[in-house]
C-alpha positions in Angstrom: 59.4 -78.5 92.0 56.1 -79.7 91.1 53.2 -77.6 92.2 52.0 -80.5 94.7 54.9 -79.8 96.8 55.1 -75.9 96.4 53.2 -74.8 99.4 52.4 -71.1 99.8 50.4 -70.1 102.4 47.7 -67.6 102.2 48.0 -66.2 105.4 50.6 -66.0 108.3 49.6 -65.7 112.2 50.9 -63.0 114.0 51.5 -63.1 117.7 51.4 -60.5 120.4 53.3 -60.7 123.6 53.9 -64.3 124.1 52.0 -65.5 127.3 50.5 -62.2 128.0 47.7 -62.8 125.6 44.9 -62.4 127.9 46.2 -58.5 128.7 46.4 -57.2 125.1 44.1 -54.5 125.8 46.3 -53.2 128.6 49.5 -54.1 126.6 48.2 -51.7 124.0 48.1 -49.0 126.2 52.2 -48.4 126.2 52.3 -49.7 122.8 49.7 -46.7 121.5 51.0 -44.2 123.4 54.7 -44.7 121.9 53.5 -44.8 118.4 51.7 -41.5 119.3 55.2 -40.1 120.9 56.8 -41.5 117.9 54.5 -40.1 114.9 54.3 -36.5 116.7 57.5 -36.2 117.8 59.6 -37.0 114.3 56.4 -34.8 112.5 57.1 -32.0 114.7 61.0 -32.4 113.9 60.2 -32.5 110.5 57.8 -29.3 110.4 60.3 -27.0 112.2 63.5 -27.9 109.8 61.1 -27.3 106.9 59.6 -23.8 108.5 62.8 -22.4 109.5 65.2 -21.7 106.8 68.2 -21.0 108.9 67.9 -25.1 109.7 68.1 -25.9 105.7 71.9 -26.9 106.7 73.1 -30.4 106.1 73.0 -31.2 110.1 69.5 -30.5 110.5 68.8 -31.8 106.7 70.2 -35.2 107.9 68.1 -35.0 111.1 65.1 -34.5 109.2 65.8 -37.9 107.2 66.6 -39.6 110.3 63.2 -38.2 111.2 61.4 -39.7 108.2 63.4 -43.0 108.5 62.1 -43.1 112.6 58.4 -42.3 110.9 58.9 -45.1 108.3 59.7 -47.9 110.8 56.3 -46.6 112.9 54.4 -46.7 110.1 55.2 -49.8 108.8 54.8 -51.8 112.1 51.6 -50.0 113.3 48.7 -51.3 111.3 49.6 -55.0 112.5 50.7 -54.3 116.4 47.2 -52.2 116.6 45.3 -55.3 114.9 46.6 -57.6 116.9 46.5 -56.2 120.5 43.1 -53.9 120.1 41.3 -56.4 118.1 43.1 -59.5 118.2 43.1 -59.6 114.7 46.2 -61.9 114.1 46.0 -62.9 110.4 47.9 -61.0 107.6 48.0 -62.2 104.0 51.2 -63.8 102.6 51.9 -60.9 100.3 51.1 -58.1 102.8 53.4 -59.7 104.9 56.3 -59.9 102.7 55.3 -56.0 101.7 55.5 -55.1 105.7 58.9 -57.4 106.1 60.3 -55.3 103.0 59.3 -52.0 104.2 60.4 -52.3 107.9 64.0 -54.1 106.8 64.3 -50.8 104.0 63.5 -48.3 106.8 65.8 -49.9 109.5 68.8 -50.0 106.9 68.1 -46.4 105.5 68.1 -45.6 109.4 71.7 -46.8 109.9 73.2 -45.0 106.8 71.7 -41.9 108.1 73.5 -42.3 111.6 76.8 -42.8 109.2 76.3 -39.6 107.2 75.5 -37.6 110.7 78.8 -39.1 111.9 80.7 -37.9 108.8 78.6 -34.6 109.1 80.1 -34.2 113.0 83.5 -35.4 111.5 83.6 -32.7 109.0 82.3 -29.9 111.2 85.0 -30.7 113.8 87.9 -31.9 112.1 87.6 -29.2 109.0 85.3 -26.0 109.9 86.9 -23.9 107.2 86.0 -26.5 104.7 82.9 -27.8 106.4 80.4 -25.4 104.1 82.2 -26.2 100.8 82.3 -30.1 101.6 78.7 -30.6 102.6 76.8 -28.4 100.5 72.9 -28.9 100.6 72.7 -30.5 96.9 75.4 -32.9 98.0 73.3 -33.7 101.5 70.7 -34.6 99.2 72.6 -36.6 96.9 73.7 -38.7 100.0 69.9 -39.1 101.2 69.1 -40.2 98.1 72.2 -42.8 97.5 71.2 -44.3 100.8 67.7 -44.8 99.4 68.8 -46.7 96.3 71.1 -48.7 98.4 68.4 -49.7 101.2 65.4 -50.5 97.9 68.4 -52.2 95.9 69.6 -54.7 98.6 66.0 -55.6 99.8 63.8 -56.4 96.5 65.6 -59.7 96.7 64.4 -60.5 100.0 60.6 -61.2 99.1 61.4 -62.6 95.9 63.6 -65.3 97.6 61.1 -66.4 100.2 58.4 -66.7 97.4 60.0 -69.3 95.7 59.8 -71.5 99.1 57.6 -74.2 100.2 56.3 -73.4 103.9 54.7 -76.4 104.9 55.6 -76.1 108.7 54.0 -73.6 111.2 52.7 -70.6 109.5 52.7 -68.6 113.1 55.0 -65.4 113.4 56.7 -65.1 116.7 56.0 -61.3 116.5 53.0 -58.7 115.6 55.0 -58.1 112.5 57.2 -59.6 109.5 60.6 -59.5 110.1 63.1 -61.6 107.5 65.0 -63.3 110.6 61.9 -65.1 111.3 60.6 -65.8 108.2 63.3 -67.6 107.0 62.9 -70.1 109.6 59.5 -71.2 108.4 60.2 -72.6 105.1 60.5 -76.5 105.0 63.6 -76.5 102.2 66.9 -75.7 101.8 67.5 -71.9 102.8 71.0 -71.5 102.4 70.7 -69.0 99.6 68.2 -66.8 101.9 70.4 -67.1 104.4 73.4 -66.4 103.0 71.9 -63.3 101.2 70.3 -62.0 104.7 73.9 -62.1 105.7 75.3 -60.3 102.8 72.8 -57.5 102.9 73.7 -57.1 107.0 77.3 -57.1 105.8 76.9 -54.7 102.9 74.5 -52.3 105.5 75.7 -52.6 108.9 78.4 -54.0 108.7 79.9 -51.2 106.6 77.6 -48.2 108.4 79.2 -49.3 112.2 82.8 -49.4 111.4 82.4 -46.1 109.6 80.8 -44.3 112.7 83.5 -45.8 115.0 86.1 -44.6 112.8 84.6 -41.0 112.5 84.5 -40.5 116.1 88.1 -42.0 116.8 89.0 -39.3 114.6 87.1 -36.9 116.3 88.0 -37.6 119.4 91.4 -37.2 118.3 90.8 -33.7 116.8 89.5 -33.0 120.0 92.0 -33.8 121.9 94.5 -31.6 119.9 92.5 -28.7 120.8 94.2 -26.7 123.4 91.4 -24.9 125.2 89.2 -27.0 127.6 85.9 -25.2 126.9 86.4 -25.5 122.9 86.9 -29.1 123.7 83.8 -29.6 125.7 82.0 -27.2 122.8 82.5 -29.2 120.0 82.1 -33.0 122.1 78.9 -31.7 123.2 77.5 -30.9 119.8 78.0 -35.1 119.4 76.0 -36.4 122.1 72.4 -36.5 120.9 74.2 -38.4 117.6 76.3 -40.8 120.1 72.9 -41.5 122.2 70.7 -42.0 118.8 73.8 -44.6 117.7 73.5 -46.6 121.1 69.9 -46.5 121.0 69.8 -48.0 117.7 72.7 -50.2 117.4 72.3 -51.9 120.8 68.6 -53.4 120.3 69.5 -54.7 116.6 72.8 -56.1 118.1 70.4 -58.1 121.0 68.1 -58.8 118.5 70.6 -60.4 116.1 72.2 -62.1 118.7 69.0 -63.6 120.2 68.2 -65.0 116.6 71.4 -66.3 115.8 72.2 -68.0 119.2 69.4 -67.5 121.4 67.0 -70.1 119.6 66.0 -72.0 122.5 65.4 -68.7 124.3 61.9 -67.7 125.8 59.8 -66.2 123.2 59.3 -63.4 125.6 62.8 -62.3 125.2 62.5 -62.2 121.5 59.3 -60.4 121.6 61.0 -57.8 123.6 64.4 -57.5 121.7 62.4 -57.2 118.7 59.9 -54.4 119.8 62.6 -52.3 121.5 64.6 -52.8 118.2 61.3 -50.9 116.2 59.9 -48.9 118.5 62.0 -47.6 121.1 64.3 -45.5 119.1 61.7 -43.4 117.2 60.1 -42.5 120.5 63.5 -41.6 122.1 65.4 -39.9 118.9 63.0 -37.1 118.6 62.9 -36.2 122.6 66.6 -36.5 122.7 67.1 -34.1 119.7 64.5 -31.6 121.2 66.0 -31.8 124.7 70.1 -31.5 123.4 69.7 -29.4 120.1 68.1 -25.6 121.1 67.5 -25.0 117.6 64.9 -27.6 117.1 64.1 -27.0 121.3 62.7 -23.2 120.4 61.0 -24.5 117.2 58.9 -27.0 119.1 58.0 -24.7 121.6 57.3 -21.8 119.2 55.2 -24.5 117.0 53.3 -25.5 120.5 53.1 -21.8 122.3 52.4 -19.6 118.9 51.0 -16.7 121.2 53.8 -16.6 123.3 56.3 -15.9 119.9 
């Protein structure tokens, strides 16, 4: 490809909420509130687990990994969302956009992997409680976390590299106030088959493996629970999974909706695209620490002790 035909934009233009640009200051209030809740909530969960040595167990270590990934997602989108909504600063440099895209998808994939690991943790705790402590030791839990990180980073590195080789001679206006790969690959004026196929491969290698593994874990959990004679014990076992089931639904329902909109809703209203993308990235980091604080007694007690130290 000649230099004249290779067009790499110096900047992209971000978009806030389509059709509601005049009310950006008002829209910024709920968005900023969600970011504050997300950052404070997940930070408190991390602090409570770190401070209490009784919580240095696989279940809570996986929860701390989930909090880290949720913080990563929030902090990856925060600068551009606040910039667009509060200061109407829509320009983002090409390299910065690709970097943001990398971190958003990297933390999102890690999020999916951690949810799978938490499902496996619950399965082991219910299916074989006597060997649970010997199978899921803290070092093995750490290795699982390291493996999920390596998987995410290694799979995501080619995405920005593949995008950098394409000419962008169409519109440089992005559909959101942050950079997402499904949006970026719609802008080049060249064959994007390789980018699209690799993006599909990443989806299948991550969400495509994690989600069936989570479903399989819960099929085995339900099968094990139904074999328990005592009704109280069955309810007690299922109750340990409620928070995780909520986290899985909060994560996978928006991401499936967003994928469907990008694949089959190309002519849908831009407002629908914006709503699904913001729900996918903003809602899980806000709700997960709330759910785990409400449903997990040890986390709830630690947060209460953190907020009201004089009463403890």
